[in-house]
PALUM-313730 format. One record per residue (C-alpha): x, y, z; residue number from 1; residue in one letter. Coordinates in pm, 1 decimal, padded with zeros to 6 digits. Layout:
! residues N
<r><x>X</x><y>Y</y><z>Z</z><num>NUM</num><residu>a</residu></r>
...
//
This chain:
! residues 111
<r><x>-08152.9</x><y>-04484.1</y><z>-05967.3</z><num>1</num><residu>m</residu></r>
<r><x>-07855.6</x><y>-04316.7</y><z>-06116.1</z><num>2</num><residu>s</residu></r>
<r><x>-07486.5</x><y>-04437.9</y><z>-06094.3</z><num>3</num><residu>d</residu></r>
<r><x>-07293.1</x><y>-04242.6</y><z>-05825.1</z><num>4</num><residu>p</residu></r>
<r><x>-06990.4</x><y>-04223.9</y><z>-06052.1</z><num>5</num><residu>k</residu></r>
<r><x>-07188.5</x><y>-04054.0</y><z>-06314.6</z><num>6</num><residu>e</residu></r>
<r><x>-07110.5</x><y>-03675.1</y><z>-06339.8</z><num>7</num><residu>k</residu></r>
<r><x>-07396.9</x><y>-03461.1</y><z>-06249.1</z><num>8</num><residu>k</residu></r>
<r><x>-07456.0</x><y>-03121.3</y><z>-06402.6</z><num>9</num><residu>k</residu></r>
<r><x>-07308.9</x><y>-02851.0</y><z>-06179.4</z><num>10</num><residu>g</residu></r>
<r><x>-07053.4</x><y>-03084.8</y><z>-06005.8</z><num>11</num><residu>d</residu></r>
<r><x>-06717.7</x><y>-02911.9</y><z>-05970.2</z><num>12</num><residu>p</residu></r>
<r><x>-06440.7</x><y>-03046.5</y><z>-06189.8</z><num>13</num><residu>t</residu></r>
<r><x>-06144.7</x><y>-03160.1</y><z>-05982.5</z><num>14</num><residu>p</residu></r>
<r><x>-05832.9</x><y>-02958.6</y><z>-06046.8</z><num>15</num><residu>l</residu></r>
<r><x>-05509.6</x><y>-03125.6</y><z>-06141.8</z><num>16</num><residu>p</residu></r>
<r><x>-05242.2</x><y>-03147.2</y><z>-05870.3</z><num>17</num><residu>m</residu></r>
<r><x>-04998.9</x><y>-02851.8</y><z>-05895.6</z><num>18</num><residu>v</residu></r>
<r><x>-04651.6</x><y>-02871.1</y><z>-05768.8</z><num>19</num><residu>s</residu></r>
<r><x>-04541.2</x><y>-02592.1</y><z>-05539.5</z><num>20</num><residu>p</residu></r>
<r><x>-04316.2</x><y>-02324.3</y><z>-05688.5</z><num>21</num><residu>p</residu></r>
<r><x>-03937.0</x><y>-02380.1</y><z>-05658.8</z><num>22</num><residu>p</residu></r>
<r><x>-03770.8</x><y>-02251.1</y><z>-05342.4</z><num>23</num><residu>a</residu></r>
<r><x>-03549.1</x><y>-02022.3</y><z>-05543.5</z><num>24</num><residu>e</residu></r>
<r><x>-03586.0</x><y>-01865.4</y><z>-05877.0</z><num>25</num><residu>p</residu></r>
<r><x>-03436.9</x><y>-02083.0</y><z>-06157.0</z><num>26</num><residu>r</residu></r>
<r><x>-03249.6</x><y>-01953.1</y><z>-06453.0</z><num>27</num><residu>n</residu></r>
<r><x>-03437.0</x><y>-02093.6</y><z>-06753.7</z><num>28</num><residu>p</residu></r>
<r><x>-03111.1</x><y>-02099.5</y><z>-06950.4</z><num>29</num><residu>e</residu></r>
<r><x>-02940.4</x><y>-02309.7</y><z>-06684.9</z><num>30</num><residu>r</residu></r>
<r><x>-02860.4</x><y>-02668.1</y><z>-06790.0</z><num>31</num><residu>r</residu></r>
<r><x>-02909.4</x><y>-02972.8</y><z>-06562.2</z><num>32</num><residu>p</residu></r>
<r><x>-02622.0</x><y>-03014.0</y><z>-06314.8</z><num>33</num><residu>a</residu></r>
<r><x>-02300.1</x><y>-03154.9</y><z>-06452.1</z><num>34</num><residu>v</residu></r>
<r><x>-02157.9</x><y>-03457.2</y><z>-06283.4</z><num>35</num><residu>r</residu></r>
<r><x>-01868.6</x><y>-03534.8</y><z>-06513.1</z><num>36</num><residu>q</residu></r>
<r><x>-01542.6</x><y>-03384.6</y><z>-06631.7</z><num>37</num><residu>v</residu></r>
<r><x>-01402.8</x><y>-03456.6</y><z>-06974.1</z><num>38</num><residu>r</residu></r>
<r><x>-01066.5</x><y>-03396.8</y><z>-07137.4</z><num>39</num><residu>m</residu></r>
<r><x>-01051.5</x><y>-03343.6</y><z>-07512.6</z><num>40</num><residu>n</residu></r>
<r><x>-00730.5</x><y>-03230.6</y><z>-07684.1</z><num>41</num><residu>p</residu></r>
<r><x>-00938.4</x><y>-03015.7</y><z>-07916.8</z><num>42</num><residu>k</residu></r>
<r><x>-01116.8</x><y>-02826.6</y><z>-07634.3</z><num>43</num><residu>v</residu></r>
<r><x>-00962.0</x><y>-02576.6</y><z>-07400.1</z><num>44</num><residu>a</residu></r>
<r><x>-00605.6</x><y>-02697.2</y><z>-07490.4</z><num>45</num><residu>r</residu></r>
<r><x>-00695.0</x><y>-03041.0</y><z>-07339.7</z><num>46</num><residu>g</residu></r>
<r><x>-00767.8</x><y>-02915.0</y><z>-06991.2</z><num>47</num><residu>l</residu></r>
<r><x>-01039.4</x><y>-03093.4</y><z>-06791.1</z><num>48</num><residu>p</residu></r>
<r><x>-01371.2</x><y>-02927.7</y><z>-06863.9</z><num>49</num><residu>c</residu></r>
<r><x>-01719.0</x><y>-02959.6</y><z>-06719.6</z><num>50</num><residu>l</residu></r>
<r><x>-01891.1</x><y>-03202.5</y><z>-06950.1</z><num>51</num><residu>d</residu></r>
<r><x>-02101.3</x><y>-03030.5</y><z>-07211.9</z><num>52</num><residu>g</residu></r>
<r><x>-01906.7</x><y>-02711.0</y><z>-07180.5</z><num>53</num><residu>t</residu></r>
<r><x>-01571.7</x><y>-02565.4</y><z>-07280.1</z><num>54</num><residu>q</residu></r>
<r><x>-01509.1</x><y>-02440.5</y><z>-06927.1</z><num>55</num><residu>i</residu></r>
<r><x>-01183.6</x><y>-02569.4</y><z>-06781.5</z><num>56</num><residu>p</residu></r>
<r><x>-01228.8</x><y>-02666.3</y><z>-06413.2</z><num>57</num><residu>v</residu></r>
<r><x>-00910.6</x><y>-02462.8</y><z>-06324.9</z><num>58</num><residu>t</residu></r>
<r><x>-01100.5</x><y>-02139.6</y><z>-06416.1</z><num>59</num><residu>v</residu></r>
<r><x>-01284.5</x><y>-02179.1</y><z>-06090.7</z><num>60</num><residu>f</residu></r>
<r><x>-00957.4</x><y>-02182.3</y><z>-05889.0</z><num>61</num><residu>l</residu></r>
<r><x>-00853.8</x><y>-01865.5</y><z>-06057.5</z><num>62</num><residu>e</residu></r>
<r><x>-01184.6</x><y>-01704.6</y><z>-05970.8</z><num>63</num><residu>l</residu></r>
<r><x>-01151.2</x><y>-01810.8</y><z>-05608.4</z><num>64</num><residu>f</residu></r>
<r><x>-00797.9</x><y>-01666.4</y><z>-05605.9</z><num>65</num><residu>k</residu></r>
<r><x>-00948.2</x><y>-01331.4</y><z>-05716.7</z><num>66</num><residu>k</residu></r>
<r><x>-01199.6</x><y>-01345.7</y><z>-05425.1</z><num>67</num><residu>g</residu></r>
<r><x>-01511.4</x><y>-01471.9</y><z>-05606.9</z><num>68</num><residu>y</residu></r>
<r><x>-01754.1</x><y>-01686.6</y><z>-05406.8</z><num>69</num><residu>t</residu></r>
<r><x>-01954.1</x><y>-01977.8</y><z>-05562.4</z><num>70</num><residu>v</residu></r>
<r><x>-02264.2</x><y>-01758.8</y><z>-05574.5</z><num>71</num><residu>d</residu></r>
<r><x>-02080.2</x><y>-01468.5</y><z>-05739.1</z><num>72</num><residu>r</residu></r>
<r><x>-01930.7</x><y>-01709.9</y><z>-06004.9</z><num>73</num><residu>i</residu></r>
<r><x>-02279.3</x><y>-01838.4</y><z>-06089.1</z><num>74</num><residu>v</residu></r>
<r><x>-02443.7</x><y>-01498.2</y><z>-06089.8</z><num>75</num><residu>a</residu></r>
<r><x>-02169.4</x><y>-01299.5</y><z>-06276.8</z><num>76</num><residu>e</residu></r>
<r><x>-01955.7</x><y>-01541.3</y><z>-06476.0</z><num>77</num><residu>c</residu></r>
<r><x>-02143.7</x><y>-01858.1</y><z>-06556.2</z><num>78</num><residu>y</residu></r>
<r><x>-02519.0</x><y>-01812.0</y><z>-06500.7</z><num>79</num><residu>p</residu></r>
<r><x>-02579.9</x><y>-02130.6</y><z>-06708.3</z><num>80</num><residu>e</residu></r>
<r><x>-02417.3</x><y>-02333.6</y><z>-06434.9</z><num>81</num><residu>l</residu></r>
<r><x>-02555.4</x><y>-02420.7</y><z>-06092.3</z><num>82</num><residu>s</residu></r>
<r><x>-02384.2</x><y>-02391.6</y><z>-05752.4</z><num>83</num><residu>r</residu></r>
<r><x>-02358.8</x><y>-02769.4</y><z>-05763.7</z><num>84</num><residu>e</residu></r>
<r><x>-02159.5</x><y>-02748.7</y><z>-06095.3</z><num>85</num><residu>d</residu></r>
<r><x>-01908.2</x><y>-02512.4</y><z>-05948.1</z><num>86</num><residu>v</residu></r>
<r><x>-01870.9</x><y>-02719.0</y><z>-05631.2</z><num>87</num><residu>l</residu></r>
<r><x>-01825.9</x><y>-03036.8</y><z>-05841.5</z><num>88</num><residu>f</residu></r>
<r><x>-01553.5</x><y>-02870.6</y><z>-06043.4</z><num>89</num><residu>a</residu></r>
<r><x>-01370.8</x><y>-02757.4</y><z>-05731.2</z><num>90</num><residu>l</residu></r>
<r><x>-01397.3</x><y>-03108.0</y><z>-05587.3</z><num>91</num><residu>d</residu></r>
<r><x>-01253.7</x><y>-03257.5</y><z>-05904.1</z><num>92</num><residu>f</residu></r>
<r><x>-00956.6</x><y>-03007.2</y><z>-05900.8</z><num>93</num><residu>v</residu></r>
<r><x>-00885.6</x><y>-03086.7</y><z>-05535.4</z><num>94</num><residu>i</residu></r>
<r><x>-00884.4</x><y>-03465.2</y><z>-05605.4</z><num>95</num><residu>d</residu></r>
<r><x>-00680.8</x><y>-03405.3</y><z>-05924.5</z><num>96</num><residu>w</residu></r>
<r><x>-00412.2</x><y>-03221.9</y><z>-05735.1</z><num>97</num><residu>v</residu></r>
<r><x>-00404.9</x><y>-03477.3</y><z>-05451.2</z><num>98</num><residu>r</residu></r>
<r><x>-00339.1</x><y>-03752.5</y><z>-05710.5</z><num>99</num><residu>r</residu></r>
<r><x>-00055.2</x><y>-03553.1</y><z>-05867.7</z><num>100</num><residu>a</residu></r>
<r><x>00285.4</x><y>-03715.8</y><z>-05841.2</z><num>101</num><residu>p</residu></r>
<r><x>00475.6</x><y>-03583.0</y><z>-05541.5</z><num>102</num><residu>g</residu></r>
<r><x>00179.1</x><y>-03411.2</y><z>-05382.6</z><num>103</num><residu>y</residu></r>
<r><x>00216.0</x><y>-03566.6</y><z>-05045.4</z><num>104</num><residu>l</residu></r>
<r><x>00602.1</x><y>-03563.4</y><z>-05037.2</z><num>105</num><residu>s</residu></r>
<r><x>00591.9</x><y>-03190.2</y><z>-05130.9</z><num>106</num><residu>n</residu></r>
<r><x>00327.2</x><y>-03135.2</y><z>-04856.1</z><num>107</num><residu>l</residu></r>
<r><x>00543.7</x><y>-03307.7</y><z>-04595.6</z><num>108</num><residu>v</residu></r>
<r><x>00866.2</x><y>-03141.4</y><z>-04717.6</z><num>109</num><residu>d</residu></r>
<r><x>00711.5</x><y>-02794.6</y><z>-04705.3</z><num>110</num><residu>n</residu></r>
<r><x>00491.7</x><y>-02839.7</y><z>-04401.4</z><num>111</num><residu>g</residu></r>
//
């Protein structure tokens, strides 16, 4: 009697598991999402930049001021970044401004 684990001629070969395609098309040039901001006096005049880039986080505020959306920033200006990168940069800038000396007193005085 033969061993049941023994492969018989004509038995189908099991296919490896295949992961489903991503929900949205990915840009092959896109880097992994950034989760840090760095300041280097030799890069972008020392302004805080997304780690691994020379993109100052303040650039995103300027683009919003001009009417750009997060999706448009990624599509037209920085395709190597993800939506999460842009949102992270904006969160950083908001926190940075909130920690600025006099932020709350200026807000109360002008409010």
